[in-house]
All heavy atoms as a GROMACS GRO file, in nm:
protein
  570
    1MET      N    1   8.473  -1.286  -6.154
    1MET     CA    2   8.448  -1.424  -6.193
    1MET      C    3   8.542  -1.457  -6.308
    1MET      O    4   8.564  -1.376  -6.397
    1MET     CB    5   8.302  -1.440  -6.235
    1MET     CG    6   8.268  -1.578  -6.280
    1MET     SD    7   8.130  -1.633  -6.186
    1MET     CE    8   8.132  -1.803  -6.221
    2ASN      N    9   8.597  -1.577  -6.303
    2ASN     CA   10   8.692  -1.620  -6.404
    2ASN      C   11   8.673  -1.769  -6.429
    2ASN      O   12   8.652  -1.846  -6.335
    2ASN     CB   13   8.835  -1.591  -6.356
    2ASN     CG   14   8.938  -1.622  -6.460
    2ASN    OD1   15   8.907  -1.641  -6.577
    2ASN    ND2   16   9.062  -1.626  -6.418
    3ARG      N   17   8.681  -1.809  -6.556
    3ARG     CA   18   8.668  -1.951  -6.591
    3ARG      C   19   8.773  -1.983  -6.696
    3ARG      O   20   8.790  -1.910  -6.793
    3ARG     CB   21   8.530  -1.980  -6.647
    3ARG     CG   22   8.512  -2.126  -6.684
    3ARG     CD   23   8.373  -2.156  -6.736
    3ARG     NE   24   8.279  -2.134  -6.628
    3ARG     CZ   25   8.151  -2.108  -6.647
    3ARG    NH1   26   8.102  -2.099  -6.768
    3ARG    NH2   27   8.071  -2.088  -6.546
    4ASN      N   28   8.845  -2.094  -6.676
    4ASN     CA   29   8.949  -2.135  -6.768
    4ASN      C   30   8.932  -2.285  -6.796
    4ASN      O   31   8.930  -2.365  -6.703
    4ASN     CB   32   9.087  -2.107  -6.709
    4ASN     CG   33   9.199  -2.135  -6.806
    4ASN    OD1   34   9.175  -2.164  -6.922
    4ASN    ND2   35   9.321  -2.125  -6.758
    5VAL      N   36   8.920  -2.321  -6.924
    5VAL     CA   37   8.901  -2.461  -6.964
    5VAL      C   38   9.012  -2.498  -7.062
    5VAL      O   39   9.039  -2.424  -7.156
    5VAL     CB   40   8.763  -2.483  -7.029
    5VAL    CG1   41   8.747  -2.627  -7.076
    5VAL    CG2   42   8.652  -2.446  -6.932
    6THR      N   43   9.074  -2.614  -7.039
    6THR     CA   44   9.175  -2.667  -7.130
    6THR      C   45   9.121  -2.794  -7.192
    6THR      O   46   9.071  -2.882  -7.122
    6THR     CB   47   9.306  -2.697  -7.054
    6THR    OG1   48   9.350  -2.579  -6.989
    6THR    CG2   49   9.414  -2.746  -7.149
    7GLU      N   50   9.130  -2.802  -7.325
    7GLU     CA   51   9.080  -2.919  -7.397
    7GLU      C   52   9.190  -2.976  -7.484
    7GLU      O   53   9.279  -2.905  -7.530
    7GLU     CB   54   8.960  -2.882  -7.483
    7GLU     CG   55   8.840  -2.837  -7.404
    7GLU     CD   56   8.723  -2.799  -7.492
    7GLU    OE1   57   8.744  -2.750  -7.604
    7GLU    OE2   58   8.610  -2.821  -7.446
    8LYS      N   59   9.180  -3.106  -7.509
    8LYS     CA   60   9.276  -3.176  -7.593
    8LYS      C   61   9.201  -3.234  -7.712
    8LYS      O   62   9.095  -3.295  -7.696
    8LYS     CB   63   9.341  -3.288  -7.512
    8LYS     CG   64   9.441  -3.371  -7.588
    8LYS     CD   65   9.500  -3.479  -7.498
    8LYS     CE   66   9.594  -3.567  -7.575
    8LYS     NZ   67   9.649  -3.673  -7.490
    9SER      N   68   9.256  -3.216  -7.830
    9SER     CA   69   9.192  -3.266  -7.951
    9SER      C   70   9.210  -3.417  -7.961
    9SER      O   71   9.320  -3.469  -7.944
    9SER     CB   72   9.253  -3.199  -8.074
    9SER     OG   73   9.198  -3.255  -8.191
   10LYS      N   74   9.100  -3.485  -7.990
   10LYS     CA   75   9.106  -3.629  -8.011
   10LYS      C   76   9.090  -3.664  -8.158
   10LYS      O   77   9.075  -3.778  -8.196
   10LYS     CB   78   8.997  -3.699  -7.928
   10LYS     CG   79   9.017  -3.681  -7.778
   10LYS     CD   80   8.918  -3.761  -7.701
   10LYS     CE   81   8.975  -3.900  -7.686
   10LYS     NZ   82   8.893  -3.987  -7.602
   11GLY      N   83   9.093  -3.559  -8.243
   11GLY     CA   84   9.080  -3.578  -8.387
   11GLY      C   85   8.937  -3.568  -8.433
   11GLY      O   86   8.843  -3.585  -8.355
   12ALA      N   87   8.918  -3.538  -8.561
   12ALA     CA   88   8.786  -3.532  -8.625
   12ALA      C   89   8.692  -3.435  -8.554
   12ALA      O   90   8.572  -3.460  -8.543
   12ALA     CB   91   8.723  -3.670  -8.634
   13GLY      N   92   8.744  -3.324  -8.500
   13GLY     CA   93   8.660  -3.223  -8.437
   13GLY      C   94   8.609  -3.262  -8.300
   13GLY      O   95   8.518  -3.200  -8.248
   14ILE      N   96   8.665  -3.365  -8.238
   14ILE     CA   97   8.623  -3.409  -8.104
   14ILE      C   98   8.729  -3.363  -8.003
   14ILE      O   99   8.848  -3.385  -8.022
   14ILE     CB  100   8.609  -3.563  -8.099
   14ILE    CG1  101   8.503  -3.608  -8.199
   14ILE    CG2  102   8.574  -3.609  -7.958
   14ILE    CD1  103   8.495  -3.759  -8.216
   15PHE      N  104   8.682  -3.298  -7.898
   15PHE     CA  105   8.771  -3.246  -7.796
   15PHE      C  106   8.736  -3.307  -7.660
   15PHE      O  107   8.620  -3.330  -7.629
   15PHE     CB  108   8.761  -3.094  -7.786
   15PHE     CG  109   8.815  -3.024  -7.908
   15PHE    CD1  110   8.732  -2.992  -8.015
   15PHE    CD2  111   8.948  -2.991  -7.915
   15PHE    CE1  112   8.782  -2.929  -8.125
   15PHE    CE2  113   8.999  -2.927  -8.026
   15PHE     CZ  114   8.916  -2.896  -8.132
   16GLU      N  115   8.840  -3.329  -7.579
   16GLU     CA  116   8.822  -3.383  -7.444
   16GLU      C  117   8.871  -3.278  -7.345
   16GLU      O  118   8.981  -3.226  -7.358
   16GLU     CB  119   8.903  -3.512  -7.428
   16GLU     CG  120   8.897  -3.568  -7.289
   16GLU     CD  121   8.988  -3.690  -7.274
   16GLU    OE1  122   9.075  -3.713  -7.360
   16GLU    OE2  123   8.972  -3.760  -7.174
   17GLU      N  124   8.789  -3.247  -7.244
   17GLU     CA  125   8.827  -3.151  -7.142
   17GLU      C  126   8.931  -3.215  -7.049
   17GLU      O  127   8.906  -3.319  -6.990
   17GLU     CB  128   8.704  -3.108  -7.062
   17GLU     CG  129   8.734  -3.002  -6.958
   17GLU     CD  130   8.609  -2.962  -6.883
   17GLU    OE1  131   8.524  -2.892  -6.941
   17GLU    OE2  132   8.597  -3.003  -6.766
   18THR      N  133   9.048  -3.151  -7.037
   18THR     CA  134   9.152  -3.205  -6.950
   18THR      C  135   9.165  -3.128  -6.820
   18THR      O  136   9.210  -3.183  -6.720
   18THR     CB  137   9.289  -3.204  -7.022
   18THR    OG1  138   9.319  -3.071  -7.064
   18THR    CG2  139   9.286  -3.296  -7.143
   19ALA      N  140   9.128  -3.000  -6.819
   19ALA     CA  141   9.136  -2.921  -6.696
   19ALA      C  142   9.031  -2.810  -6.700
   19ALA      O  143   8.997  -2.758  -6.806
   19ALA     CB  144   9.274  -2.860  -6.682
   20ARG      N  145   8.980  -2.776  -6.581
   20ARG     CA  146   8.882  -2.668  -6.567
   20ARG      C  147   8.904  -2.600  -6.433
   20ARG      O  148   8.915  -2.665  -6.331
   20ARG     CB  149   8.740  -2.722  -6.574
   20ARG     CG  150   8.633  -2.616  -6.546
   20ARG     CD  151   8.494  -2.676  -6.537
   20ARG     NE  152   8.450  -2.721  -6.667
   20ARG     CZ  153   8.372  -2.650  -6.749
   20ARG    NH1  154   8.330  -2.532  -6.712
   20ARG    NH2  155   8.336  -2.698  -6.864
   21THR      N  156   8.911  -2.466  -6.437
   21THR     CA  157   8.922  -2.386  -6.315
   21THR      C  158   8.818  -2.277  -6.319
   21THR      O  159   8.807  -2.205  -6.418
   21THR     CB  160   9.063  -2.324  -6.303
   21THR    OG1  161   9.160  -2.427  -6.306
   21THR    CG2  162   9.078  -2.246  -6.175
   22GLU      N  163   8.741  -2.264  -6.211
   22GLU     CA  164   8.642  -2.157  -6.198
   22GLU      C  165   8.669  -2.084  -6.067
   22GLU      O  166   8.694  -2.147  -5.964
   22GLU     CB  167   8.501  -2.215  -6.196
   22GLU     CG  168   8.462  -2.286  -6.323
   22GLU     CD  169   8.324  -2.348  -6.316
   22GLU    OE1  170   8.256  -2.334  -6.213
   22GLU    OE2  171   8.284  -2.411  -6.416
   23LYS      N  172   8.667  -1.950  -6.072
   23LYS     CA  173   8.695  -1.871  -5.953
   23LYS      C  174   8.602  -1.751  -5.949
   23LYS      O  175   8.579  -1.687  -6.051
   23LYS     CB  176   8.840  -1.823  -5.954
   23LYS     CG  177   8.874  -1.732  -5.838
   23LYS     CD  178   9.015  -1.677  -5.848
   23LYS     CE  179   9.040  -1.578  -5.736
   23LYS     NZ  180   9.174  -1.519  -5.743
   24TRP      N  181   8.551  -1.722  -5.829
   24TRP     CA  182   8.479  -1.598  -5.807
   24TRP      C  183   8.530  -1.538  -5.678
   24TRP      O  184   8.572  -1.610  -5.587
   24TRP     CB  185   8.326  -1.617  -5.802
   24TRP     CG  186   8.278  -1.692  -5.682
   24TRP    CD1  187   8.255  -1.826  -5.674
   24TRP    CD2  188   8.247  -1.639  -5.553
   24TRP    NE1  189   8.212  -1.860  -5.548
   24TRP    CE2  190   8.206  -1.745  -5.471
   24TRP    CE3  191   8.251  -1.512  -5.498
   24TRP    CZ2  192   8.171  -1.728  -5.338
   24TRP    CZ3  193   8.214  -1.496  -5.366
   24TRP    CH2  194   8.173  -1.603  -5.289
   25SER      N  195   8.532  -1.406  -5.671
   25SER     CA  196   8.572  -1.340  -5.547
   25SER      C  197   8.510  -1.201  -5.541
   25SER      O  198   8.474  -1.142  -5.643
   25SER     CB  199   8.724  -1.332  -5.535
   25SER     OG  200   8.777  -1.247  -5.634
   26PHE      N  201   8.499  -1.152  -5.419
   26PHE     CA  202   8.443  -1.020  -5.391
   26PHE      C  203   8.538  -0.952  -5.294
   26PHE      O  204   8.572  -1.010  -5.190
   26PHE     CB  205   8.303  -1.034  -5.332
   26PHE     CG  206   8.241  -0.903  -5.292
   26PHE    CD1  207   8.201  -0.811  -5.388
   26PHE    CD2  208   8.224  -0.872  -5.159
   26PHE    CE1  209   8.144  -0.690  -5.351
   26PHE    CE2  210   8.167  -0.752  -5.120
   26PHE     CZ  211   8.127  -0.661  -5.216
   27MET      N  212   8.585  -0.829  -5.328
   27MET     CA  213   8.682  -0.761  -5.242
   27MET      C  214   8.648  -0.613  -5.228
   27MET      O  215   8.692  -0.530  -5.309
   27MET     CB  216   8.824  -0.777  -5.296
   27MET     CG  217   8.927  -0.718  -5.201
   27MET     SD  218   9.098  -0.750  -5.249
   27MET     CE  219   9.115  -0.641  -5.387
   28PRO      N  220   8.572  -0.577  -5.125
   28PRO     CA  221   8.551  -0.434  -5.099
   28PRO      C  222   8.676  -0.376  -5.033
   28PRO      O  223   8.748  -0.444  -4.960
   28PRO     CB  224   8.431  -0.433  -5.004
   28PRO     CG  225   8.433  -0.566  -4.938
   28PRO     CD  226   8.493  -0.662  -5.036
   29LYS      N  227   8.702  -0.248  -5.060
   29LYS     CA  228   8.820  -0.182  -5.004
   29LYS      C  229   8.780  -0.043  -4.955
   29LYS      O  230   8.706   0.028  -5.022
   29LYS     CB  231   8.930  -0.170  -5.110
   29LYS     CG  232   9.057  -0.111  -5.059
   29LYS     CD  233   9.165  -0.114  -5.165
   29LYS     CE  234   9.296  -0.060  -5.108
   29LYS     NZ  235   9.404  -0.064  -5.206
   30MET      N  236   8.832  -0.005  -4.838
   30MET     CA  237   8.805   0.126  -4.781
   30MET      C  238   8.938   0.194  -4.751
   30MET      O  239   9.027   0.133  -4.693
   30MET     CB  240   8.724   0.112  -4.653
   30MET     CG  241   8.687   0.245  -4.590
   30MET     SD  242   8.596   0.229  -4.437
   30MET     CE  243   8.725   0.181  -4.325
   31THR      N  244   8.952   0.320  -4.792
   31THR     CA  245   9.072   0.396  -4.762
   31THR      C  246   9.035   0.519  -4.681
   31THR      O  247   8.921   0.569  -4.688
   31THR     CB  248   9.146   0.440  -4.891
   31THR    OG1  249   9.056   0.516  -4.970
   31THR    CG2  250   9.192   0.320  -4.970
   32TYR      N  251   9.132   0.569  -4.603
   32TYR     CA  252   9.105   0.682  -4.514
   32TYR      C  253   9.233   0.764  -4.501
   32TYR      O  254   9.342   0.707  -4.490
   32TYR     CB  255   9.060   0.631  -4.377
   32TYR     CG  256   9.020   0.740  -4.282
   32TYR    CD1  257   8.898   0.805  -4.296
   32TYR    CD2  258   9.103   0.777  -4.178
   32TYR    CE1  259   8.861   0.906  -4.209
   32TYR    CE2  260   9.067   0.878  -4.090
   32TYR     CZ  261   8.946   0.941  -4.106
   32TYR     OH  262   8.908   1.042  -4.020
   33ALA      N  263   9.221   0.896  -4.497
   33ALA     CA  264   9.335   0.984  -4.473
   33ALA      C  265   9.329   1.029  -4.327
   33ALA      O  266   9.238   1.102  -4.286
   33ALA     CB  267   9.330   1.105  -4.566
   34PHE      N  268   9.425   0.984  -4.248
   34PHE     CA  269   9.430   1.020  -4.106
   34PHE      C  270   9.482   1.164  -4.089
   34PHE      O  271   9.443   1.234  -3.997
   34PHE     CB  272   9.519   0.923  -4.030
   34PHE     CG  273   9.468   0.782  -4.033
   34PHE    CD1  274   9.523   0.689  -4.120
   34PHE    CD2  275   9.364   0.741  -3.952
   34PHE    CE1  276   9.477   0.559  -4.125
   34PHE    CE2  277   9.316   0.611  -3.955
   34PHE     CZ  278   9.373   0.521  -4.043
   35SER      N  279   9.574   1.204  -4.176
   35SER     CA  280   9.626   1.341  -4.179
   35SER      C  281   9.678   1.365  -4.320
   35SER      O  282   9.663   1.281  -4.408
   35SER     CB  283   9.737   1.358  -4.075
   35SER     OG  284   9.852   1.284  -4.113
   36ASN      N  285   9.745   1.479  -4.342
   36ASN     CA  286   9.796   1.504  -4.477
   36ASN      C  287   9.918   1.419  -4.508
   36ASN      O  288   9.963   1.414  -4.622
   36ASN     CB  289   9.826   1.653  -4.496
   36ASN     CG  290   9.933   1.703  -4.401
   36ASN    OD1  291   9.967   1.637  -4.303
   36ASN    ND2  292   9.985   1.820  -4.429
   37ARG      N  293   9.977   1.351  -4.410
   37ARG     CA  294  10.094   1.265  -4.432
   37ARG      C  295  10.067   1.117  -4.407
   37ARG      O  296  10.149   1.032  -4.442
   37ARG     CB  297  10.208   1.309  -4.342
   37ARG     CG  298  10.264   1.443  -4.381
   37ARG     CD  299  10.389   1.472  -4.304
   37ARG     NE  300  10.441   1.601  -4.344
   37ARG     CZ  301  10.564   1.638  -4.324
   37ARG    NH1  302  10.648   1.556  -4.264
   37ARG    NH2  303  10.604   1.756  -4.363
   38VAL      N  304   9.958   1.084  -4.345
   38VAL     CA  305   9.931   0.944  -4.311
   38VAL      C  306   9.796   0.901  -4.372
   38VAL      O  307   9.694   0.963  -4.346
   38VAL     CB  308   9.927   0.920  -4.158
   38VAL    CG1  309   9.898   0.774  -4.126
   38VAL    CG2  310  10.058   0.964  -4.094
   39ARG      N  311   9.803   0.798  -4.455
   39ARG     CA  312   9.683   0.739  -4.516
   39ARG      C  313   9.684   0.589  -4.490
   39ARG      O  314   9.789   0.529  -4.472
   39ARG     CB  315   9.681   0.763  -4.666
   39ARG     CG  316   9.673   0.907  -4.705
   39ARG     CD  317   9.682   0.922  -4.856
   39ARG     NE  318   9.677   1.061  -4.892
   39ARG     CZ  319   9.568   1.123  -4.933
   39ARG    NH1  320   9.455   1.057  -4.942
   39ARG    NH2  321   9.570   1.251  -4.962
   40GLY      N  322   9.567   0.530  -4.490
   40GLY     CA  323   9.559   0.387  -4.467
   40GLY      C  324   9.435   0.328  -4.529
   40GLY      O  325   9.349   0.399  -4.581
   41GLY      N  326   9.426   0.198  -4.522
   41GLY     CA  327   9.310   0.131  -4.579
   41GLY      C  328   9.298  -0.011  -4.529
   41GLY      O  329   9.388  -0.067  -4.468
   42VAL      N  330   9.183  -0.067  -4.556
   42VAL     CA  331   9.155  -0.205  -4.519
   42VAL      C  332   9.072  -0.267  -4.632
   42VAL      O  333   8.992  -0.200  -4.695
   42VAL     CB  334   9.082  -0.214  -4.383
   42VAL    CG1  335   8.946  -0.146  -4.388
   42VAL    CG2  336   9.068  -0.357  -4.336
   43SER      N  337   9.100  -0.393  -4.658
   43SER     CA  338   9.019  -0.465  -4.757
   43SER      C  339   8.999  -0.608  -4.709
   43SER      O  340   9.078  -0.661  -4.631
   43SER     CB  341   9.087  -0.464  -4.894
   43SER     OG  342   9.210  -0.533  -4.890
   44PHE      N  343   8.893  -0.668  -4.756
   44PHE     CA  344   8.860  -0.805  -4.721
   44PHE      C  345   8.817  -0.875  -4.849
   44PHE      O  346   8.734  -0.824  -4.924
   44PHE     CB  347   8.747  -0.809  -4.617
   44PHE     CG  348   8.707  -0.948  -4.578
   44PHE    CD1  349   8.789  -1.025  -4.498
   44PHE    CD2  350   8.589  -1.003  -4.623
   44PHE    CE1  351   8.753  -1.154  -4.462
   44PHE    CE2  352   8.552  -1.132  -4.588
   44PHE     CZ  353   8.635  -1.207  -4.507
   45GLU      N  354   8.875  -0.991  -4.876
   45GLU     CA  355   8.838  -1.068  -4.995
   45GLU      C  356   8.779  -1.202  -4.952
   45GLU      O  357   8.832  -1.270  -4.865
   45GLU     CB  358   8.960  -1.092  -5.084
   45GLU     CG  359   8.925  -1.168  -5.211
   45GLU     CD  360   9.043  -1.186  -5.304
   45GLU    OE1  361   9.156  -1.163  -5.263
   45GLU    OE2  362   9.019  -1.225  -5.420
   46VAL      N  363   8.670  -1.236  -5.015
   46VAL     CA  364   8.606  -1.365  -4.992
   46VAL      C  365   8.573  -1.424  -5.128
   46VAL      O  366   8.536  -1.352  -5.221
   46VAL     CB  367   8.481  -1.352  -4.901
   46VAL    CG1  368   8.375  -1.267  -4.965
   46VAL    CG2  369   8.425  -1.488  -4.865
   47GLY      N  370   8.592  -1.555  -5.141
   47GLY     CA  371   8.563  -1.617  -5.270
   47GLY      C  372   8.581  -1.768  -5.266
   47GLY      O  373   8.603  -1.828  -5.160
   48LYS      N  374   8.573  -1.829  -5.384
   48LYS     CA  375   8.582  -1.974  -5.394
   48LYS      C  376   8.647  -2.010  -5.528
   48LYS      O  377   8.623  -1.945  -5.629
   48LYS     CB  378   8.445  -2.036  -5.386
   48LYS     CG  379   8.446  -2.186  -5.378
   48LYS     CD  380   8.325  -2.235  -5.304
   48LYS     CE  381   8.342  -2.382  -5.280
   48LYS     NZ  382   8.329  -2.419  -5.145
   49THR      N  383   8.732  -2.112  -5.525
   49THR     CA  384   8.796  -2.164  -5.645
   49THR      C  385   8.761  -2.311  -5.660
   49THR      O  386   8.772  -2.387  -5.564
   49THR     CB  387   8.949  -2.148  -5.637
   49THR    OG1  388   8.981  -2.011  -5.622
   49THR    CG2  389   9.017  -2.202  -5.761
   50LYS      N  390   8.715  -2.350  -5.779
   50LYS     CA  391   8.687  -2.489  -5.810
   50LYS      C  392   8.784  -2.533  -5.919
   50LYS      O  393   8.795  -2.469  -6.022
   50LYS     CB  394   8.545  -2.507  -5.861
   50LYS     CG  395   8.439  -2.478  -5.759
   50LYS     CD  396   8.301  -2.502  -5.817
   50LYS     CE  397   8.194  -2.473  -5.713
   50LYS     NZ  398   8.061  -2.501  -5.766
   51ASN      N  399   8.857  -2.641  -5.894
   51ASN     CA  400   8.954  -2.692  -5.988
   51ASN      C  401   8.929  -2.840  -6.010
   51ASN      O  402   8.918  -2.916  -5.915
   51ASN     CB  403   9.096  -2.669  -5.936
   51ASN     CG  404   9.202  -2.700  -6.038
   51ASN    OD1  405   9.211  -2.813  -6.086
   51ASN    ND2  406   9.282  -2.602  -6.071
   52LYS      N  407   8.919  -2.880  -6.136
   52LYS     CA  408   8.888  -3.019  -6.170
   52LYS      C  409   8.997  -3.114  -6.122
   52LYS      O  410   8.969  -3.227  -6.083
   52LYS     CB  411   8.870  -3.031  -6.321
   52LYS     CG  412   8.832  -3.170  -6.368
   52LYS     CD  413   8.811  -3.172  -6.518
   52LYS     CE  414   8.773  -3.312  -6.564
   52LYS     NZ  415   8.747  -3.316  -6.708
   53LEU      N  416   9.124  -3.070  -6.123
   53LEU     CA  417   9.234  -3.158  -6.087
   53LEU      C  418   9.264  -3.162  -5.938
   53LEU      O  419   9.295  -3.269  -5.884
   53LEU     CB  420   9.362  -3.115  -6.163
   53LEU     CG  421   9.351  -3.117  -6.315
   53LEU    CD1  422   9.479  -3.062  -6.377
   53LEU    CD2  423   9.324  -3.258  -6.365
   54ILE      N  424   9.255  -3.047  -5.868
   54ILE     CA  425   9.294  -3.045  -5.726
   54ILE      C  426   9.179  -3.020  -5.629
   54ILE      O  427   9.200  -3.019  -5.508
   54ILE     CB  428   9.406  -2.943  -5.701
   54ILE    CG1  429   9.361  -2.803  -5.738
   54ILE    CG2  430   9.531  -2.981  -5.774
   54ILE    CD1  431   9.460  -2.695  -5.701
   55GLY      N  432   9.058  -2.998  -5.677
   55GLY     CA  433   8.943  -2.982  -5.589
   55GLY      C  434   8.909  -2.836  -5.562
   55GLY      O  435   8.954  -2.746  -5.630
   56ASP      N  436   8.829  -2.814  -5.458
   56ASP     CA  437   8.777  -2.682  -5.424
   56ASP      C  438   8.860  -2.619  -5.313
   56ASP      O  439   8.914  -2.688  -5.228
   56ASP     CB  440   8.632  -2.690  -5.377
   56ASP     CG  441   8.537  -2.743  -5.484
   56ASP    OD1  442   8.581  -2.757  -5.600
   56ASP    OD2  443   8.421  -2.770  -5.451
   57SER      N  444   8.865  -2.485  -5.313
   57SER     CA  445   8.929  -2.412  -5.205
   57SER      C  446   8.855  -2.281  -5.184
   57SER      O  447   8.792  -2.229  -5.275
   57SER     CB  448   9.077  -2.387  -5.234
   57SER     OG  449   9.092  -2.310  -5.351
   58SER      N  450   8.865  -2.229  -5.062
   58SER     CA  451   8.800  -2.103  -5.027
   58SER      C  452   8.904  -1.994  -5.010
   58SER      O  453   9.018  -2.020  -4.973
   58SER     CB  454   8.723  -2.118  -4.896
   58SER     OG  455   8.618  -2.209  -4.911
   59ILE      N  456   8.862  -1.870  -5.036
   59ILE     CA  457   8.948  -1.754  -5.020
   59ILE      C  458   8.890  -1.666  -4.911
   59ILE      O  459   8.773  -1.628  -4.918
   59ILE     CB  460   8.956  -1.673  -5.151
   59ILE    CG1  461   9.008  -1.758  -5.264
   59ILE    CG2  462   9.041  -1.547  -5.133
   59ILE    CD1  463   8.987  -1.696  -5.401
   60GLN      N  464   8.969  -1.637  -4.809
   60GLN     CA  465   8.931  -1.543  -4.704
   60GLN      C  466   9.057  -1.466  -4.668
   60GLN      O  467   9.149  -1.522  -4.609
   60GLN     CB  468   8.875  -1.613  -4.581
   60GLN     CG  469   8.746  -1.684  -4.608
   60GLN     CD  470   8.695  -1.758  -4.486
   60GLN    OE1  471   8.765  -1.778  -4.388
   60GLN    NE2  472   8.569  -1.798  -4.492
   61GLU      N  473   9.062  -1.339  -4.706
   61GLU     CA  474   9.184  -1.262  -4.688
   61GLU      C  475   9.152  -1.124  -4.634
   61GLU      O  476   9.061  -1.057  -4.683
   61GLU     CB  477   9.256  -1.250  -4.823
   61GLU     CG  478   9.388  -1.181  -4.816
   61GLU     CD  479   9.458  -1.184  -4.951
   61GLU    OE1  480   9.463  -1.290  -5.014
   61GLU    OE2  481   9.505  -1.077  -4.993
   62LEU      N  482   9.227  -1.081  -4.534
   62LEU     CA  483   9.213  -0.949  -4.475
   62LEU      C  484   9.345  -0.876  -4.498
   62LEU      O  485   9.452  -0.931  -4.472
   62LEU     CB  486   9.184  -0.957  -4.325
   62LEU     CG  487   9.180  -0.826  -4.249
   62LEU    CD1  488   9.063  -0.740  -4.295
   62LEU    CD2  489   9.172  -0.850  -4.100
   63ALA      N  490   9.340  -0.752  -4.547
   63ALA     CA  491   9.461  -0.675  -4.572
   63ALA      C  492   9.449  -0.536  -4.511
   63ALA      O  493   9.345  -0.472  -4.520
   63ALA     CB  494   9.485  -0.663  -4.722
   64LEU      N  495   9.555  -0.493  -4.446
   64LEU     CA  496   9.566  -0.359  -4.390
   64LEU      C  497   9.687  -0.292  -4.452
   64LEU      O  498   9.791  -0.356  -4.469
   64LEU     CB  499   9.587  -0.364  -4.238
   64LEU     CG  500   9.480  -0.436  -4.156
   64LEU    CD1  501   9.526  -0.453  -4.014
   64LEU    CD2  502   9.350  -0.357  -4.161
   65ASP      N  503   9.674  -0.165  -4.487
   65ASP     CA  504   9.791  -0.094  -4.538
   65ASP      C  505   9.795   0.047  -4.481
   65ASP      O  506   9.693   0.108  -4.456
   65ASP     CB  507   9.795  -0.091  -4.691
   65ASP     CG  508   9.679  -0.016  -4.752
   65ASP    OD1  509   9.693   0.107  -4.767
   65ASP    OD2  510   9.578  -0.077  -4.785
   66VAL      N  511   9.918   0.095  -4.459
   66VAL     CA  512   9.941   0.229  -4.406
   66VAL      C  513  10.050   0.293  -4.492
   66VAL      O  514  10.154   0.232  -4.517
   66VAL     CB  515   9.986   0.225  -4.258
   66VAL    CG1  516  10.018   0.364  -4.208
   66VAL    CG2  517   9.879   0.161  -4.172
   67ASN      N  518  10.026   0.415  -4.537
   67ASN     CA  519  10.123   0.491  -4.614
   67ASN      C  520  10.159   0.617  -4.535
   67ASN      O  521  10.071   0.697  -4.502
   67ASN     CB  522  10.066   0.532  -4.750
   67ASN     CG  523  10.031   0.411  -4.833
   67ASN    OD1  524  10.109   0.319  -4.844
   67ASN    ND2  525   9.913   0.412  -4.892
   68ILE      N  526  10.288   0.632  -4.507
   68ILE     CA  527  10.337   0.750  -4.435
   68ILE      C  528  10.427   0.828  -4.530
   68ILE      O  529  10.526   0.774  -4.580
   68ILE     CB  530  10.414   0.709  -4.308
   68ILE    CG1  531  10.324   0.626  -4.216
   68ILE    CG2  532  10.467   0.831  -4.237
   68ILE    CD1  533  10.395   0.564  -4.100
   69SER      N  534  10.393   0.952  -4.554
   69SER     CA  535  10.471   1.037  -4.642
   69SER      C  536  10.585   1.101  -4.562
   69SER      O  537  10.562   1.170  -4.464
   69SER     CB  538  10.382   1.145  -4.702
   69SER     OG  539  10.457   1.234  -4.779
   70ILE      N  540  10.708   1.075  -4.604
   70ILE     CA  541  10.826   1.132  -4.539
   70ILE      C  542  10.890   1.229  -4.638
   70ILE      O  543  10.931   1.189  -4.747
   70ILE     CB  544  10.926   1.023  -4.498
   70ILE    CG1  545  10.860   0.923  -4.403
   70ILE    CG2  546  11.050   1.084  -4.436
   70ILE    CD1  547  10.943   0.804  -4.371
   71ARG      N  548  10.898   1.355  -4.600
   71ARG     CA  549  10.957   1.454  -4.689
   71ARG      C  550  11.023   1.564  -4.605
   71ARG      O  551  10.984   1.588  -4.491
   71ARG     CB  552  10.852   1.513  -4.783
   71ARG     CG  553  10.737   1.575  -4.712
   71ARG     CD  554  10.632   1.624  -4.808
   71ARG     NE  555  10.512   1.652  -4.730
   71ARG     CZ  556  10.394   1.670  -4.782
   71ARG    NH1  557  10.379   1.662  -4.910
   71ARG    NH2  558  10.291   1.696  -4.707
   72GLY      N  559  11.120   1.630  -4.663
   72GLY     CA  560  11.190   1.739  -4.594
   72GLY      C  561  11.115   1.870  -4.608
   72GLY      O  562  11.019   1.883  -4.682
   73ASN      N  563  11.161   1.970  -4.534
   73ASN     CA  564  11.095   2.102  -4.540
   73ASN      C  565  11.133   2.177  -4.663
   73ASN      O  566  11.223   2.203  -4.714
   73ASN     CB  567  11.129   2.183  -4.415
   73ASN     CG  568  11.061   2.119  -4.294
   73ASN    OD1  569  10.969   2.043  -4.310
   73ASN    ND2  570  11.110   2.154  -4.176
   0.00000   0.00000   0.00000
């Protein structure tokens, strides 16, 4: 979870909010070793971003990764 607020001073200790962004996300990740040279993983991220200036957006992301170890004898 993350929140960022920008304010502008109007003088005499009075502030006006000019921008606000709020974001939350959840990303579980699973890794697996297929052999001693091949490893991989998968992760999925879901979340939401609220922005005062540009509106709301959703996060839905799927990631796959594979690592292959290449080495000589």
